[in-house]
Each structure stands twice: as structure tokens, then as C-alpha cells.
C-alpha positions as CSV (number, residue, x, y, z in Angstrom):
1,X,-5.1,144.5,-66.2
2,X,-6.5,141.2,-64.1
3,X,-9.1,139.2,-66.2
4,X,-11.9,137.8,-64.7
5,X,-12.1,133.9,-65.2
6,X,-15.7,133.9,-65.3
7,X,-17.0,136.7,-67.4
8,X,-13.4,138.0,-69.1
9,X,-14.1,141.4,-67.9
10,X,-11.1,143.4,-67.7
11,X,-10.4,144.8,-64.1
12,X,-7.3,147.1,-62.9
13,X,-4.2,145.9,-61.3
14,X,-4.8,145.2,-57.7
15,X,-8.5,144.4,-57.8
16,X,-9.7,141.4,-55.7
17,X,-13.0,140.7,-57.2
18,X,-14.5,141.1,-60.4
19,X,-16.4,144.6,-61.1
20,X,-18.9,142.9,-63.9
21,X,-19.8,139.4,-61.7
22,X,-18.2,139.5,-58.5
23,X,-16.4,136.8,-59.0
24,X,-13.1,136.5,-56.4
25,X,-10.0,137.4,-58.7
26,X,-6.9,135.3,-58.5
27,X,-3.9,136.8,-56.8
28,X,-1.2,138.7,-59.0
29,X,2.6,139.2,-58.8
30,X,4.9,140.7,-61.2
31,X,7.5,139.1,-64.0
32,X,10.9,139.2,-62.9
33,X,11.9,139.7,-66.8
34,X,9.4,142.8,-67.8
35,X,7.7,143.8,-64.7
36,X,4.1,143.3,-66.1
37,X,1.3,142.1,-64.1
38,X,0.6,138.2,-64.2
39,X,-1.4,135.7,-62.3
40,X,0.4,134.0,-59.3
41,X,-0.5,130.8,-61.0
42,X,0.7,131.5,-64.3
43,X,3.5,129.6,-66.3
44,X,4.2,132.2,-68.6
45,X,4.5,136.1,-68.8
46,X,1.9,137.7,-71.1
47,X,4.0,140.5,-72.4
48,X,7.6,138.8,-72.7
49,X,6.7,135.3,-72.7
50,X,8.9,134.8,-69.7
51,X,9.0,131.4,-68.4
52,X,7.8,131.9,-64.6
53,X,8.1,128.4,-63.4
54,X,11.6,128.3,-63.7
55,X,11.7,131.5,-61.4
56,X,9.5,129.3,-59.0
57,X,11.8,126.5,-58.9
58,X,14.7,128.8,-58.4
59,X,12.9,130.0,-55.6
60,X,12.2,126.8,-53.7
61,X,15.9,125.6,-54.2
62,X,16.8,128.9,-52.3
63,X,14.6,128.5,-49.8
64,X,16.0,124.6,-49.4
65,X,19.4,125.6,-49.1
66,X,18.8,128.3,-46.6
67,X,16.5,125.9,-44.2
68,X,19.6,123.9,-42.9
69,X,21.6,126.9,-42.1
70,X,18.4,127.8,-40.0
71,X,18.6,124.3,-38.3
72,X,22.2,124.4,-37.8
73,X,21.8,126.9,-34.6
74,X,23.6,126.0,-31.6
75,X,21.9,123.4,-29.2
76,X,22.9,124.3,-25.8
77,X,24.6,121.4,-23.8
78,X,22.3,119.1,-21.6
79,X,22.5,119.3,-17.9
80,X,24.0,116.2,-16.2
81,X,21.0,114.1,-14.4
82,X,21.2,114.1,-10.5
83,X,22.3,111.0,-8.9
84,X,20.5,108.1,-8.3
85,X,19.2,107.7,-4.2
86,X,19.6,104.5,-3.4
87,X,16.2,102.8,-1.8
88,X,16.0,102.4,2.0
89,X,16.8,98.4,2.6
90,X,13.5,96.1,3.2
91,X,12.8,95.4,6.6
92,X,10.6,92.0,7.1
93,X,9.4,91.6,10.6
94,X,9.2,87.8,11.8
95,X,6.2,86.3,12.2
96,X,4.7,86.4,16.0
97,X,4.0,83.4,17.7
98,X,0.3,82.5,17.7
99,X,-1.7,82.9,20.8
100,X,-1.9,79.7,23.1
101,X,-5.0,78.0,23.5
102,X,-6.1,77.8,27.2
103,X,-6.6,74.4,28.3
104,X,-10.0,73.0,28.5
105,X,-11.1,71.4,31.8
106,X,-11.8,67.6,31.8
107,X,-15.5,66.8,31.9
108,X,-16.9,65.9,34.9
109,X,-18.4,62.2,34.8
110,X,-21.9,61.9,34.4
111,X,-23.8,59.1,36.2
112,X,-25.5,56.5,34.2
113,X,-29.3,56.6,33.5
114,X,-31.5,54.5,35.1
115,X,-32.9,51.8,33.2
116,X,-36.5,52.2,32.8
117,X,-38.7,49.2,34.0
118,X,-41.0,47.5,31.2
119,X,-44.9,47.9,32.3
120,X,-46.9,45.3,31.2
121,X,-50.0,46.2,28.6
122,X,-53.3,45.4,29.7
123,X,-55.0,43.1,27.8
124,X,-57.8,44.5,25.5
125,X,-61.2,43.2,27.1
126,X,-63.8,41.6,24.9
127,X,-67.3,42.8,24.6
128,X,-70.3,40.8,24.6
129,X,-70.4,40.2,21.0
130,X,-67.1,38.6,21.4
131,X,-65.1,40.5,19.6
132,X,-61.7,42.1,20.8
133,X,-61.4,46.0,20.6
134,X,-58.3,47.3,18.4
135,X,-55.5,49.1,20.2
136,X,-52.9,51.3,18.3
137,X,-55.1,51.0,14.9
138,X,-54.2,47.0,15.1
139,X,-57.3,44.6,15.3
140,X,-57.2,42.2,18.0
141,X,-58.4,38.2,17.7
142,X,-61.6,38.2,16.4
143,X,-62.2,41.5,14.6
144,X,-64.9,41.6,12.2
145,X,-64.1,42.4,8.3
146,X,-65.8,45.7,6.9
147,X,-67.4,44.7,3.7
148,X,-68.1,47.5,1.1
149,X,-71.6,48.2,0.0
150,X,-72.1,47.5,-3.8
151,X,-74.7,49.9,-5.6
152,X,-77.8,47.8,-7.3
153,X,-79.2,48.7,-10.2
154,X,-82.7,48.1,-11.3
155,X,-84.7,48.9,-14.6
156,X,-88.6,49.8,-13.5
157,X,-91.3,48.8,-16.2
158,X,-93.4,51.8,-16.3
159,X,-96.5,49.9,-18.0
160,X,-96.5,46.8,-15.5
161,X,-94.3,48.4,-12.1
162,X,-92.2,45.2,-12.7
163,X,-88.7,45.7,-11.5
164,X,-85.6,44.1,-13.1
165,X,-82.4,44.1,-11.4
166,X,-79.4,43.9,-13.5
167,X,-77.0,40.8,-12.7
168,X,-74.2,41.4,-10.5
169,X,-70.6,40.5,-11.7
170,X,-71.3,41.3,-15.7
171,X,-69.6,44.5,-17.0
172,X,-71.9,44.0,-20.3
173,X,-75.6,43.7,-20.0
174,X,-77.5,42.7,-23.0
175,X,-81.1,43.6,-23.3
176,X,-83.4,42.0,-26.0
177,X,-85.3,39.0,-26.7
178,X,-84.0,35.1,-26.9
179,X,-81.9,34.6,-30.1
180,X,-79.4,32.0,-31.3
181,X,-76.6,34.7,-31.4
182,X,-76.7,36.8,-28.2
183,X,-78.7,35.4,-25.5
184,X,-80.4,38.9,-23.3
185,X,-79.4,39.3,-19.7
186,X,-82.8,41.0,-19.4
187,X,-85.3,39.3,-21.3
188,X,-88.4,41.6,-22.2
189,X,-90.1,39.3,-24.4
190,X,-92.9,38.9,-21.8
191,X,-94.0,42.4,-21.2
192,X,-96.7,44.0,-23.6
193,X,-95.8,45.6,-27.1
194,X,-92.7,43.6,-26.8
195,X,-93.0,42.8,-30.6
196,X,-91.0,46.9,-31.3
197,X,-88.1,45.4,-29.3
198,X,-85.4,43.7,-31.3
199,X,-83.8,40.7,-30.3
200,X,-80.3,42.2,-29.6
201,X,-81.6,46.0,-28.8
202,X,-79.3,47.5,-26.1
203,X,-76.4,47.4,-23.9
204,X,-75.7,48.5,-20.6
205,X,-71.8,48.7,-19.7
206,X,-70.6,48.9,-16.1
207,X,-67.4,51.1,-15.8
208,X,-66.8,51.2,-11.9
209,X,-69.8,53.0,-10.6
210,X,-71.1,54.3,-13.8
211,X,-73.8,52.9,-16.0
212,X,-73.7,53.7,-19.7
213,X,-76.6,52.3,-22.6
214,X,-76.0,52.3,-26.0
215,X,-78.1,51.1,-29.0
216,X,-76.5,48.3,-30.5
217,X,-78.4,48.9,-34.0
218,X,-82.2,47.9,-33.2
219,X,-84.9,48.4,-35.6
220,X,-87.2,50.8,-34.0
221,X,-84.3,52.6,-31.6
222,X,-83.8,53.3,-28.2
223,X,-84.9,56.8,-26.4
224,X,-83.5,58.1,-23.2
225,X,-85.8,60.7,-21.6
226,X,-87.7,60.9,-25.1
227,X,-84.6,61.9,-27.0
228,X,-83.5,59.6,-29.7
229,X,-79.9,57.8,-28.6
230,X,-78.1,57.7,-32.2
231,X,-76.5,53.9,-32.9
232,X,-72.8,53.9,-31.6
233,X,-73.5,56.7,-29.0
234,X,-73.6,55.6,-25.4
235,X,-75.3,57.6,-22.5
236,X,-74.6,57.6,-18.7
237,X,-77.5,56.8,-16.7
238,X,-78.4,58.4,-13.9
239,X,-81.1,57.5,-11.2
240,X,-84.6,58.7,-12.9
241,X,-83.5,58.4,-16.5
242,X,-86.4,57.3,-18.9
243,X,-85.5,54.5,-21.2
244,X,-87.6,53.4,-23.8
245,X,-86.8,50.8,-26.1
246,X,-88.8,51.4,-29.4
247,X,-90.7,54.1,-30.8
248,X,-94.4,54.9,-29.1
249,X,-93.3,54.8,-25.5
250,X,-94.5,51.7,-25.4
251,X,-91.8,49.7,-23.4
252,X,-90.4,52.0,-21.0
253,X,-87.9,51.4,-18.2
254,X,-86.9,53.9,-15.1
255,X,-83.5,53.4,-14.3
256,X,-82.7,53.4,-10.4
257,X,-80.0,52.5,-8.1
258,X,-80.1,51.0,-4.8
């Protein structure tokens, strides 16, 4: 009988699968002492108690002894190798002579070039004004010097139509009334309602061809095109700008360029 290792059901000898739980059954063998059926992996026979491991060890020793006997089979002799064939001698061809370079014909003599004869240039003619015409971008004696035109800025007083020209050569033009601190470059004390203008009212700064006006802390403020100019900010003047000193548009100038 073969006992199922899963459910202990006793199955008949030679069974491969348990009849109760269908678990695969272990392989079986016969006890060499009593002939009872035992499992192949059992250590002792369940009927007579024979040590099955002793039989397995003896069988392994017998197999090990018979193995060298099988390996001692006759080995045929090897055939001798064929003799080596000597290689052909290496033949090195001598280097060929380089092709001869054909001789170059000698150049024919070249006749010397004729020496150019200098031709005198005609003298520049003077016009009726006494100036000499320029040749090749170089001015002759007495050529007039070119003078750059400089823009002239003016302030037109709208209440009296008086025109005040900004002084030349200054980078800062002070506008106000006479005082001991900063004398004004443009004095507006003679215009009507000049009492609303501070003694140090505004400055016009010239930078290249640009004119900027700024309020320098006046009491009644400076207005550009009827918009108040914050103290410390400056405005670039353009022709036609309306500059008012103080409130009420009473002292007003029109900026002009000529």
C-alpha cells in the first residue's frame, strides 16, 4: 500500500495519483530484505526495519567501481600529421626609376617697358570771388570754411508778444526774478502778474540739440501744456510747447526754435 502524504489515504501498490485528493504519489521500490513495497526516498523498511540507505550506498559504490572499467576502453592510435610544406620565397621587386622630367625651355627675354612721361596737371582756375576750386577732395588756397548752423531757442511771452532769446554758450538757463542766490538768466520781473513767479523758479538745460525744463522748487509750480510738472522731473521741450510759470496761466511762454 502507498500512503498519500497529503491526506494519508492508503492507495494500492503501483498507484501514481492519490485516489482521494489526486495528489501525485511518491515513487516506490521493493525492500531488498523482505520484498515489501516501500517509498523510494524512505530510509527504513516499514515491515522489517531494514536500513535502505545501506543498500543505496552499496549500489553507488558498485556504480563508481564499474565507471572506470567502462572508461578503460581502447583508444585508437592517432594518425601522424602530414609534413609541413615550406612556403614560397618572397620576391621583392626592385624600385623602378622615377620618370625623367622634361627640360623646361628657357624664357625668351622681354623688352623693358617704356617709362611713362609725367603730364603736368592744369592749375585750378580761380572764380570771380577769389576762391580756388577743389580738386580730388582737397581744397585750394583761399577755400571758404564751412560753418555749422546752431539752433536758436526763444520764449515768446503770450501776454505781451515779447520774445526772449535763450543765452548762447550756457548749458543751464535760470528763469526767475533778481535774487542774491542765483541771478536769473531770463528775468521775468518786468512782465504783468510776475508776483506769482518765484525768484528761483525753473531751469532750462541744454544737452546737444535737446532742451529740457524742470521746476526747481517754485511756490506756484510750473505747467507744461496746462499739465503740472512735478518738482525734480524734467520735460523735453519741443517747438510749440506752452510753458506757464505759476497758476492761472498768467505768465505764459511759447517755446520756439529758429
